[in-house]
Steps between C-alpha positions, in 0.01 A plus 500: 500500500799690364798269433745752642311503829492120505876479448561761769292307752661171401835666567386575855383139536841381386675738741304352792582150374868594475497634857348168611771304320774699673331466839460123456878452482573696820559355844244303696393801708387708199448267202137433599408857397524370143164327551331839532676639193418193290135514604473876437656469154258223400201688641596812300531283190154350561336838560648627174378189315137535613508873426633436149224244442230738631413275791411598853784479751502215752471532876665164561839403357390158373195646321729618220523142374123506448501838323805409290457132406827476302709575809734218600659380826185544707603263780855634513359851542260374766804382697674834450189681623483274805864575583431871463196483734696300757786747492305827492207415725627220724872573527592152373818522293535270198774239481796530267349241269174698491694810394689311230177341375328839491788647300481221240119508481482880470750493217303225326174691549627807317670295230179308431241777526653825372486388138142374537355818648729775370659355188855547631757266650566603859877492438447774241327735745751781548575671829684771312166673440498591870823703477439873469863589424497484120871467424531223761193327358632511143843371599349213700282400205814501286686294764218248505517471120877441522436231760246334273767486228753353747718810461596511867780759471276754327223425750736587788604822326137607454430424867803709600364795304145443630604512866715808450220677312259406778717666765566804282134547414385462859769731638432758229134513605616603849724788390402865471518511122781752490707317762726203425480374856232274644439363851669180379832661401683454827869552421696807395784430257852571621754675273877531530463876473321536831617190684874540494558136401622345175272412208533121539386518860213728399384243246503224761315713753232599249456139390456390862253781563308405187474137614372614840253737337369226270447265796321770698284592202392141443418449868324837538280424199381177661672276245627163625874561544596131504325453166669815373841346581415198285368729226819707514722191472311370196481827306783682318661827602385798297538871442225731381618804306353849526331430164318204654703226328599188691852362483509141624814333631466138385589225747482138388549380858131548580300178534206606285255213491130514418418478870738784589359720223147434629626617840638821346168582334302418814732713714451811286125433481472458877709813557274704271186378675660571840568862402144535373363358825576828677552802282435872530504808284790728590288809440259384772764519772727790401409863436856594409690198367832682483488611862393153612783341303753735663366420846523124445845500351669772705 
């Protein structure tokens, strides 16, 4: 099996696992959904492993331990499977301790078995391969490298650029090519020439409008606004020139720890995957992009 395909599928496995981790830390009414995500991620891993080893797929979850004798944590996975059956087919929700145990055991399963069956540490499986926005992908890879070198300030800067490039690239794909406006540009700039007010007031008004527009853009794109607020607090202010160069305004007051930098990377990654979850080609919905743009922004 092609190694590139293996890595791509392992990335999907890791994405499901990551979703399960996030779900497991939520409130009591929703955290039990993590059991389904953990089970699905492990089952995808197992199906890939038997396929790679040219073995016939299994009809029963526990059969994989017979087909793949080097697999570990058989009894722990039996318990996870039982919790999944109880939840999905009997409506019996797992306890908090069952969820926490499943989280620990699922993590241990991937850590112990990925190297054995795919020759790669699970922590090294990259989710960045799933991002289709190339500039965002490259900047996130760079940010992750900075994080690995404990260069937290540079990591935050790369994440700042990555998120901005993500929004620009997505919005650009929804413009008419020859039009600068997109359905996500919601505010018209005010000038002192046509407003009859002084320049200082104009600057304040435009800044307020820009903040409102940014908030509306984030929400309209389906990005978690509360997480965006945290992201915005941790990242530096910037300006991007017409030539495409970034000017960063340094601020040493940011609490840039390893954990916070991991949050920044995860936020941009999650935002990219959210935008990819529902996407459309502008040319499929507009015969005359210029006329449509005028109608929207009149």
